[in-house]
N, CA, C and O of each residue as an XYZ file, in Angstrom:
752
protein
N      95.693    124.598     88.744
C      96.120    123.443     89.516
C      97.377    122.844     88.891
O      97.451    122.676     87.674
N      98.347    122.527     89.713
C      99.614    121.978     89.236
C      99.451    120.545     88.747
O      98.667    119.770     89.295
N     100.204    120.209     87.711
C     100.261    118.817     87.284
C     101.227    118.077     88.189
O     102.162    118.659     88.739
N     100.984    116.795     88.331
C     101.747    115.940     89.225
C     102.416    114.838     88.407
O     101.739    114.040     87.757
N     103.747    114.798     88.443
C     104.496    113.778     87.706
C     105.090    112.761     88.665
O     105.685    113.119     89.681
N     104.923    111.494     88.332
C     105.557    110.396     89.051
C     106.715    109.905     88.194
O     106.526    109.546     87.032
N     107.903    109.890     88.766
C     109.097    109.484     88.027
C     109.659    108.226     88.674
O     110.020    108.224     89.850
N     109.726    107.157     87.886
C     110.231    105.878     88.352
C     111.574    105.615     87.679
O     111.654    105.414     86.467
N     112.625    105.620     88.494
C     113.992    105.414     88.009
C     114.453    104.032     88.459
O     114.281    103.662     89.620
N     115.041    103.270     87.532
C     115.390    101.890     87.881
C     116.872    101.563     87.768
O     117.255    100.408     87.953
N     117.694    102.520     87.479
C     119.123    102.246     87.341
C     119.720    101.834     88.682
O     119.393    102.431     89.707
N     120.595    100.820     88.693
C     121.292    100.482     89.929
C     122.362    101.505     90.293
O     122.841    101.529     91.426
N     122.737    102.352     89.334
C     123.713    103.405     89.606
C     122.946    104.665     90.014
O     122.083    105.140     89.276
N     123.267    105.199     91.191
C     122.535    106.348     91.725
C     122.483    107.495     90.721
O     121.431    108.104     90.529
N     123.589    107.786     90.093
C     123.638    108.861     89.104
C     123.832    108.285     87.705
O     124.552    108.850     86.882
N     123.180    107.152     87.450
C     123.262    106.528     86.130
C     122.640    107.418     85.069
O     121.931    108.373     85.386
N     122.905    107.106     83.823
C     122.464    107.952     82.718
C     120.947    108.067     82.603
O     120.432    109.162     82.376
N     120.225    106.962     82.755
C     118.764    107.050     82.673
C     118.223    107.879     83.840
O     117.260    108.628     83.673
N     118.833    107.749     85.016
C     118.415    108.550     86.173
C     118.732    110.031     85.965
O     117.937    110.898     86.328
N     119.883    110.312     85.386
C     120.255    111.707     85.097
C     119.243    112.340     84.151
O     118.839    113.485     84.353
N     118.836    111.614     83.129
C     117.841    112.134     82.187
C     116.480    112.296     82.864
O     115.769    113.267     82.602
N     116.116    111.357     83.730
C     114.847    111.467     84.458
C     114.856    112.690     85.376
O     113.851    113.391     85.492
N     115.980    112.939     86.019
C     116.095    114.122     86.869
C     115.971    115.403     86.048
O     115.441    116.406     86.527
N     116.452    115.365     84.831
C     116.336    116.524     83.951
C     114.875    116.746     83.527
O     114.430    117.887     83.405
N     114.142    115.664     83.305
C     112.703    115.771     83.025
C     112.014    116.439     84.218
O     111.198    117.345     84.047
N     112.350    115.983     85.419
C     111.756    116.564     86.632
C     112.084    118.053     86.729
O     111.222    118.863     87.072
N     113.312    118.403     86.431
C     113.730    119.812     86.482
C     112.905    120.648     85.506
O     112.461    121.744     85.851
N     112.702    120.150     84.317
C     111.892    120.864     83.327
C     110.450    121.030     83.785
O     109.861    122.099     83.622
N     109.884    119.976     84.356
C     108.498    120.047     84.834
C     108.367    121.043     85.989
O     107.429    121.839     86.031
N     109.309    120.988     86.915
C     109.262    121.917     88.061
C     109.465    123.363     87.626
O     108.985    124.283     88.289
N     110.175    123.574     86.512
C     110.427    124.948     86.049
C     109.146    125.678     85.673
O     109.119    126.908     85.632
N     108.086    124.926     85.397
C     106.809    125.569     85.070
C     105.754    125.294     86.138
O     104.557    125.465     85.908
N     106.222    124.865     87.312
C     105.327    124.755     88.454
C     104.722    123.393     88.725
O     103.896    123.262     89.628
N     105.107    122.377     87.971
C     104.565    121.038     88.221
C     105.203    120.435     89.469
O     106.318    120.790     89.849
N     104.483    119.529     90.087
C     104.996    118.782     91.239
C     105.589    117.473     90.713
O     105.008    116.829     89.840
N     106.739    117.089     91.243
C     107.344    115.823     90.839
C     107.646    114.971     92.063
O     108.066    115.473     93.106
N     107.423    113.682     91.911
C     107.768    112.705     92.936
C     108.568    111.607     92.253
O     108.117    111.023     91.268
N     109.763    111.325     92.781
C     110.631    110.315     92.179
C     110.862    109.161     93.132
O     110.967    109.339     94.346
N     110.939    107.978     92.557
C     111.305    106.777     93.309
C     112.487    106.123     92.625
O     112.535    106.017     91.399
N     113.429    105.691     93.423
C     114.607    104.971     92.952
C     114.341    103.486     93.198
O     114.615    102.975     94.284
N     113.817    102.810     92.209
C     113.334    101.436     92.369
C     114.414    100.467     92.846
O     114.123     99.526     93.584
N     115.646    100.693     92.430
C     116.724     99.776     92.813
C     116.959     99.767     94.319
O     117.422     98.769     94.872
N     116.647    100.858     94.970
C     116.881    100.968     96.411
C     115.628    100.703     97.233
O     115.585    100.983     98.431
N     114.618    100.164     96.577
C     113.366     99.865     97.265
C     113.192     98.353     97.388
O     113.782     97.581     96.632
N     112.384     97.954     98.337
C     112.068     96.546     98.550
C     110.773     96.238     97.795
O     109.674     96.407     98.325
N     110.924     95.788     96.560
C     109.765     95.476     95.721
C     109.837     93.999     95.346
O     110.819     93.530     94.770
N     108.789     93.295     95.682
C     108.718     91.859     95.413
C     107.974     91.614     94.103
O     107.186     92.457     93.675
N     108.214     90.480     93.469
C     107.472     90.173     92.253
C     106.012     89.847     92.564
O     105.679     89.448     93.680
N     105.164     90.017     91.587
C     103.760     89.624     91.710
C     103.714     88.112     91.931
O     104.379     87.353     91.227
N     102.925     87.684     92.912
C     102.793     86.257     93.219
C     101.669     85.592     92.435
O     101.501     84.374     92.505
N     100.904     86.373     91.696
C      99.735     85.860     90.979
C      98.796     85.129     91.932
O      98.187     84.118     91.583
N      98.696     85.670     93.147
C      97.866     85.037     94.179
C      96.400     85.428     94.055
O      95.534     84.780     94.644
N      96.117     86.473     93.300
C      94.779     87.035     93.132
C      94.191     87.573     94.433
O      92.981     87.776     94.531
N      95.046     87.804     95.433
C      94.582     88.415     96.671
C      93.994     89.786     96.421
O      93.090     90.220     97.135
N      94.503     90.468     95.411
C      93.983     91.801     95.076
C      92.539     91.722     94.579
O      91.786     92.690     94.689
N      92.158     90.569     94.034
C      90.785     90.402     93.553
C      89.801     90.374     94.724
O      88.664     90.829     94.607
N      90.258     89.834     95.850
C      89.399     89.719     97.024
C      89.462     90.962     97.916
O      88.436     91.435     98.405
N      90.676     91.484     98.121
C      90.844     92.582     99.078
C      90.701     93.965     98.451
O      90.464     94.944     99.157
N      90.843     94.051     97.141
C      90.773     95.345     96.475
C      92.105     96.058     96.386
O      92.187     97.162     95.849
N      93.155     95.431     96.910
C      94.498     96.013     96.819
C      95.516     94.887     96.883
O      95.209     93.770     97.299
N      96.720     95.202     96.467
C      97.787     94.216     96.522
C      98.057     93.865     97.979
O      98.198     94.750     98.823
N      98.128     92.559     98.271
C      98.322     92.133     99.655
C      99.799     91.960    100.018
O     100.130     91.675    101.169
N     100.684     92.132     99.031
C     102.119     92.026     99.315
C     102.547     93.310    100.015
O     102.373     94.405     99.480
N     103.096     93.174    101.191
C     103.526     94.336    101.959
C     104.996     94.618    101.686
O     105.890     93.986    102.249
N     105.215     95.579    100.811
C     106.565     96.009    100.461
C     106.494     97.465    100.034
O     105.493     98.137    100.285
N     107.528     97.951     99.401
C     107.586     99.372     99.055
C     106.667     99.793     97.913
O     106.538    100.987     97.645
N     106.029     98.848     97.236
C     105.037     99.248     96.227
C     103.881     99.985     96.896
O     103.189    100.774     96.252
N     103.671     99.730     98.180
C     102.596    100.420     98.895
C     102.869    101.926     98.980
O     101.944    102.707     99.205
N     104.120    102.337     98.803
C     104.460    103.759     98.738
C     104.185    104.327     97.343
O     103.846    105.501     97.193
N     104.336    103.477     96.335
C     104.186    103.923     94.945
C     102.724    104.003     94.519
O     102.344    104.927     93.799
N     101.897    103.049     94.951
C     100.500    103.014     94.504
C      99.757    104.339     94.715
O      99.088    104.790     93.785
N      99.836    104.987     95.884
C      99.118    106.262     96.048
C      99.640    107.351     95.104
O      98.869    108.166     94.598
N     100.943    107.354     94.875
C     101.522    108.345     93.958
C     101.085    108.068     92.524
O     100.853    108.996     91.749
N     100.975    106.798     92.177
C     100.490    106.420     90.850
C      99.058    106.885     90.664
O      98.676    107.347     89.589
N      98.278    106.758     91.710
C      96.885    107.196     91.660
C      96.769    108.704     91.446
O      95.906    109.162     90.697
N      97.632    109.469     92.100
C      97.568    110.930     92.050
C      98.253    111.538     90.819
O      98.018    112.701     90.492
N      99.082    110.772     90.150
C      99.885    111.311     89.050
C      99.047    111.653     87.824
O      98.112    110.938     87.465
N      99.406    112.758     87.199
C      98.851    113.111     85.897
C      99.705    112.521     84.777
O      99.225    112.279     83.670
N     100.981    112.297     85.090
C     101.925    111.742     84.114
C     102.917    110.842     84.849
O     103.242    111.068     86.015
N     103.388    109.815     84.135
C     104.345    108.864     84.690
C     105.550    108.801     83.762
O     105.399    108.661     82.549
N     106.735    108.902     84.328
C     107.982    108.809     83.569
C     108.686    107.523     84.000
O     108.928    107.307     85.188
N     109.009    106.681     83.033
C     109.688    105.415     83.287
C     111.100    105.496     82.724
O     111.283    105.614     81.512
N     112.098    105.432     83.598
C     113.498    105.558     83.177
C     114.251    104.273     83.495
O     114.333    103.853     84.650
N     114.800    103.656     82.451
C     115.505    102.385     82.642
C     116.694    102.284     81.702
O     116.631    102.724     80.554
N     117.779    101.698     82.198
C     118.822    101.286     81.263
C     118.352    100.007     80.561
O     117.524     99.266     81.090
N     118.881     99.764     79.386
C     118.580     98.511     78.696
C     119.589     97.465     79.139
O     120.800     97.665     79.046
N     119.063     96.344     79.624
C     119.891     95.195     80.008
C     119.436     93.997     79.178
O     118.261     93.633     79.203
N     120.334     93.406     78.467
C     120.038     92.203     77.688
C     118.783     92.362     76.842
O     117.891     91.514     76.868
N     118.723     93.462     76.090
C     117.685     93.719     75.096
C     116.302     93.985     75.693
O     115.285     93.775     75.031
N     116.270     94.446     76.939
C     114.987     94.742     77.558
C     115.183     95.759     78.681
O     116.314     96.101     79.027
N     114.075     96.236     79.245
C     114.168     97.068     80.435
C     114.779     96.219     81.543
O     114.753     94.991     81.469
N     115.322     96.857     82.555
C     115.953     96.070     83.606
C     114.903     95.474     84.553
O     113.730     95.846     84.526
N     115.361     94.546     85.381
C     114.462     93.796     86.265
C     113.742     94.703     87.259
O     112.582     94.455     87.590
N     114.409     95.740     87.735
C     113.806     96.627     88.712
C     112.546     97.296     88.141
O     111.530     97.398     88.828
N     112.617     97.745     86.891
C     111.456     98.372     86.260
C     110.368     97.337     85.988
O     109.183     97.606     86.187
N     110.770     96.162     85.538
C     109.787     95.121     85.228
C     109.037     94.686     86.479
O     107.826     94.467     86.427
N     109.744     94.557     87.613
C     109.067     94.205     88.873
C     107.971     95.219     89.194
O     106.847     94.849     89.533
N     108.308     96.478     89.083
C     107.351     97.543     89.399
C     106.149     97.480     88.459
O     105.004     97.517     88.910
N     106.401     97.386     87.179
C     105.302     97.358     86.208
C     104.421     96.128     86.410
O     103.197     96.227     86.318
N     105.018     94.983     86.682
C     104.216     93.777     86.916
C     103.241     93.957     88.068
O     102.137     93.413     88.044
N     103.639     94.704     89.056
C     102.777     94.912     90.219
C     101.613     95.862     89.920
O     100.689     95.974     90.725
N     101.650     96.543     88.778
C     100.511     97.374     88.399
C      99.266     96.535     88.169
O      98.154     97.061     88.158
N      99.448     95.227     87.987
C      98.313     94.325     87.761
C      97.260     94.501     88.845
O      96.079     94.673     88.546
N      97.684     94.459     90.099
C      96.716     94.585     91.197
C      96.067     95.961     91.183
O      94.878     96.101     91.471
N      96.846     96.959     90.851
C      96.348     98.323     90.838
C      95.321     98.520     89.722
O      94.274     99.132     89.929
N      95.634     97.996     88.546
C      94.707     98.214     87.430
C      93.410     97.433     87.602
O      92.374     97.833     87.072
N      93.453     96.332     88.331
C      92.217     95.589     88.568
C      91.223     96.375     89.405
O      90.014     96.288     89.186
N      91.727     97.140     90.360
C      90.843     97.864     91.264
C      90.686     99.340     90.908
O      89.732     99.987     91.338
N      91.607     99.862     90.135
C      91.599    101.300     89.836
C      91.741    101.526     88.331
O      92.447    102.440     87.903
N      91.088    100.716     87.547
C      91.242    100.735     86.096
C      91.140    102.142     85.520
O      91.982    102.545     84.717
N      90.134    102.877     85.915
C      89.932    104.210     85.351
C      91.022    105.189     85.748
O      91.199    106.206     85.078
N      91.754    104.915     86.813
C      92.826    105.819     87.227
C      93.972    105.862     86.217
O      94.721    106.838     86.193
N      94.125    104.858     85.403
C      95.165    104.863     84.378
C      94.751    105.695     83.166
O      95.588    106.358     82.554
N      93.478    105.662     82.821
C      93.000    106.277     81.588
C      93.363    107.750     81.515
O      93.029    108.536     82.402
N      94.048    108.104     80.447
C      94.385    109.500     80.209
C      95.658    109.986     80.878
O      96.129    111.078     80.559
N      96.231    109.220     81.791
C      97.519    109.630     82.368
C      98.551    109.615     81.255
O      98.623    108.669     80.471
N      99.337    110.658     81.196
C     100.394    110.720     80.191
C     101.588    109.903     80.663
O     101.793    109.699     81.860
N     102.365    109.444     79.699
C     103.541    108.650     80.043
C     104.703    109.067     79.157
O     104.520    109.472     78.008
N     105.897    108.959     79.715
C     107.117    109.216     78.951
C     108.106    108.107     79.261
O     108.109    107.541     80.354
N     108.938    107.811     78.285
C     109.885    106.706     78.374
C     111.298    107.246     78.208
O     111.573    108.043     77.310
N     112.186    106.800     79.087
C     113.604    107.147     78.992
C     114.397    105.848     78.971
O     114.230    104.996     79.844
N     115.253    105.702     77.981
C     116.107    104.523     77.882
C     117.548    104.941     77.644
O     117.823    105.854     76.865
N     118.465    104.262     78.324
C     119.895    104.433     78.057
C     120.458    103.059     77.727
O     119.979    102.041     78.225
N     121.477    103.045     76.882
C     122.035    101.773     76.429
C     123.474    101.988     76.012
O     123.860    103.087     75.613
N     124.263    100.934     76.108
C     125.680    101.023     75.780
C     125.945    100.759     74.301
O     126.982    101.164     73.777
N     125.034    100.095     73.637
C     125.192     99.815     72.224
C     125.125    101.119     71.428
O     124.478    102.067     71.873
N     125.765    101.193     70.281
C     125.701    102.449     69.524
C     124.316    102.763     68.942
O     124.032    103.920     68.633
N     123.456    101.758     68.787
C     122.175    101.969     68.113
C     121.026    101.443     68.970
O     121.132    100.375     69.574
N     119.948    102.184     69.018
C     118.763    101.777     69.766
C     118.260    100.416     69.290
O     117.917     99.555     70.101
N     118.218    100.230     67.991
C     117.659     99.002     67.427
C     118.449     97.767     67.852
O     117.858     96.755     68.228
N     119.769     97.840     67.797
C     120.567     96.669     68.147
C     120.673     96.474     69.658
O     121.086     95.409     70.115
N     120.306     97.484     70.430
C     120.276     97.359     71.892
C     118.988     96.685     72.374
O     118.902     96.255     73.525
N     117.995     96.597     71.496
C     116.704     96.025     71.869
C     115.624     97.072     72.040
O     114.515     96.755     72.472
N     115.929     98.301     71.710
C     114.991     99.400     71.923
C     113.691     99.294     71.150
O     112.643     99.714     71.641
N     113.742     98.734     69.939
C     112.500     98.578     69.169
C     111.530     97.666     69.904
O     110.335     97.947     69.998
N     112.067     96.568     70.422
C     111.248     95.607     71.175
C     110.659     96.272     72.422
O     109.479     96.102     72.727
N     111.481     97.018     73.127
C     111.033     97.678     74.357
C     109.951     98.706     74.040
O     108.923     98.758     74.716
N     110.180     99.520     73.020
C     109.189    100.536     72.680
C     107.868     99.881     72.293
O     106.801    100.362     72.675
N     107.932     98.788     71.539
C     106.709     98.072     71.145
C     105.976     97.535     72.369
O     104.750     97.613     72.446
N     106.723     96.991     73.323
C     106.108     96.495     74.560
C     105.414     97.633     75.291
O     104.267     97.494     75.717
N     106.110     98.768     75.439
C     105.508     99.916     76.110
C     104.289    100.423     75.337
O     103.262    100.753     75.932
N     104.407    100.481     74.036
C     103.289    100.958     73.220
C     102.047    100.088     73.444
O     100.943    100.607     73.604
N     102.233     98.761     73.454
C     101.112     97.843     73.689
C     100.548     98.011     75.095
O      99.331     98.067     75.274
N     101.423     98.092     76.090
C     100.989     98.254     77.476
C     100.170     99.523     77.649
O      99.092     99.496     78.243
N     100.678    100.630     77.134
C     100.000    101.896     77.379
C      98.768    102.076     76.498
O      97.871    102.844     76.845
N      98.715    101.397     75.390
C      97.470    101.378     74.606
C      96.396    100.643     75.405
O      95.253    101.093     75.480
N      96.768     99.515     75.999
C      95.853     98.735     76.831
C      95.358     99.560     78.021
O      94.169     99.544     78.338
N      96.264    100.277     78.674
C      95.910    101.079     79.847
C      95.310    102.439     79.486
O      94.886    103.184     80.369
N      95.274    102.759     78.198
C      94.752    104.023     77.688
C      95.522    105.216     78.245
O      94.950    106.205     78.702
N      96.850    105.078     78.185
C      97.771    106.128     78.631
C      98.569    106.605     77.419
O      99.385    105.843     76.901
N      98.368    107.818     76.957
C      99.098    108.291     75.782
C     100.587    108.509     76.070
O     100.957    109.110     77.078
N     101.424    108.012     75.170
C     102.865    108.235     75.266
C     103.148    109.631     74.735
O     102.863    109.932     73.576
N     103.714    110.492     75.596
C     103.970    111.880     75.233
C     105.418    112.152     74.845
O     105.725    113.206     74.288
N     106.303    111.213     75.134
C     107.693    111.448     74.786
C     108.562    110.224     75.006
O     108.248    109.326     75.789
N     109.674    110.232     74.274
C     110.614    109.119     74.319
C     112.015    109.701     74.161
O     112.390    110.168     73.086
N     112.778    109.666     75.246
C     114.153    110.172     75.222
C     115.066    108.975     75.393
O     114.882    108.163     76.300
N     116.054    108.872     74.511
C     116.976    107.733     74.586
C     118.339    108.132     74.055
O     118.476    109.079     73.280
N     119.348    107.382     74.496
C     120.682    107.670     74.009
C     121.656    106.547     74.286
O     121.517    105.792     75.248
N     122.650    106.460     73.410
C     123.760    105.536     73.589
C     124.697    106.163     74.617
O     125.452    107.085     74.309
N     124.634    105.650     75.833
C     125.330    106.263     76.964
C     125.980    105.156     77.787
O     125.285    104.318     78.361
N     127.289    105.152     77.847
C     127.976    104.069     78.530
C     128.628    104.526     79.827
O     128.343    103.986     80.896
N     129.493    105.512     79.731
C     130.178    106.009     80.925
C     129.193    106.758     81.821
O     128.202    107.304     81.336
N     129.457    106.784     83.100
C     128.546    107.346     84.091
C     128.135    108.788     83.798
O     127.018    109.183     84.133
N     128.999    109.568     83.191
C     128.688    110.979     82.940
C     128.281    111.263     81.493
O     128.185    112.429     81.111
N     128.042    110.245     80.690
C     127.714    110.469     79.276
C     126.457    111.310     79.081
O     126.432    112.165     78.196
N     125.426    111.096     79.872
C     124.195    111.882     79.701
C     124.437    113.348     80.030
O     124.072    114.227     79.249
N     125.044    113.619     81.174
C     125.248    115.021     81.566
C     126.233    115.729     80.651
O     126.256    116.959     80.609
N     127.045    114.982     79.920
C     127.981    115.574     78.963
C     127.412    115.659     77.555
O     128.143    115.951     76.609
N     126.125    115.408     77.407
C     125.455    115.472     76.116
C     124.375    116.555     76.195
O     123.225    116.260     76.518
N     124.744    117.817     75.900
C     123.801    118.934     76.075
C     122.503    118.780     75.282
O     121.439    119.150     75.780
N     122.563    118.251     74.078
C     121.325    118.145     73.288
C     120.371    117.125     73.905
O     119.157    117.330     73.895
N     120.905    116.035     74.438
C     120.058    115.035     75.087
C     119.490    115.579     76.406
O     118.331    115.328     76.737
N     120.296    116.311     77.142
C     119.815    116.930     78.382
C     118.713    117.957     78.082
O     117.731    118.050     78.818
N     118.882    118.721     77.004
C     117.847    119.677     76.598
C     116.566    118.963     76.197
O     115.468    119.413     76.524
N     116.709    117.848     75.487
C     115.543    117.069     75.062
C     114.771    116.565     76.293
O     113.541    116.622     76.321
N     115.483    116.082     77.291
C     114.843    115.604     78.522
C     114.161    116.761     79.260
O     113.038    116.612     79.742
N     114.829    117.896     79.348
C     114.269    119.070     80.009
C     112.970    119.506     79.320
O     111.967    119.772     79.983
N     112.998    119.574     78.002
C     111.814    119.984     77.236
C     110.672    118.982     77.387
O     109.503    119.368     77.385
N     111.005    117.706     77.516
C     109.969    116.706     77.779
C     109.311    116.995     79.125
O     108.093    116.873     79.263
N     110.103    117.373     80.104
C     109.543    117.743     81.403
C     108.628    118.949     81.308
O     107.575    118.978     81.945
N     109.012    119.939     80.527
C     108.166    121.119     80.325
C     106.845    120.697     79.679
O     105.775    121.149     80.087
N     106.929    119.832     78.674
C     105.716    119.342     78.000
C     104.819    118.600     78.984
O     103.619    118.865     79.052
N     105.394    117.676     79.745
C     104.599    116.891     80.696
C     104.035    117.766     81.824
O     102.947    117.503     82.336
N     104.771    118.792     82.198
C     104.342    119.655     83.293
C     103.286    120.672     82.911
O     102.664    121.269     83.790
N     103.065    120.886     81.621
C     102.082    121.882     81.207
C     100.669    121.358     81.412
O     100.432    120.152     81.345
N      99.748    122.251     81.657
C      98.369    121.858     81.978
C      97.612    121.310     80.782
O      96.764    120.437     80.968
N      97.864    121.763     79.589
C      97.092    121.302     78.444
C      97.510    119.886     78.087
O      98.697    119.561     78.081
N      96.538    119.057     77.792
C      96.823    117.664     77.432
C      96.648    117.436     75.963
O      96.847    116.320     75.483
């Protein structure tokens, strides 16, 4: 049975560096027969969580927007890839909106998160991950995925400023491709 990867890309640039690396992860996973589904969060209509607790009563998020397309894919995924540029020492707003909406999903489908693999992709203009805010971001992700019982299987990151910096960095592209191969393999 094929593994199923959900790839969430949040860059506002269609061919931004984090998106380019995420596409390379998908390419690696597909090379060994895995199925991949990608969403470009910046081009979707995703509203913030209203903290209305409607999901507690109805069993699902009551906000009607494009998250309703993502929830079924999240349920079916064996692995989730989160790709974001770093903005002001954190993941960008598009990724945060999506993750915040997982609240309704985890309340009703808690066990669906357990054991799903996750990978993180970050791009940043600063020369160093630490000064870009990457340590803080990784710690946040580590805490989140420990809570959700989702093992982090990989972390690809790079100092990438110009639009083509990722595709012009063969070692980083290879690292992303190999992460896709790892995520796409059946053994966990």
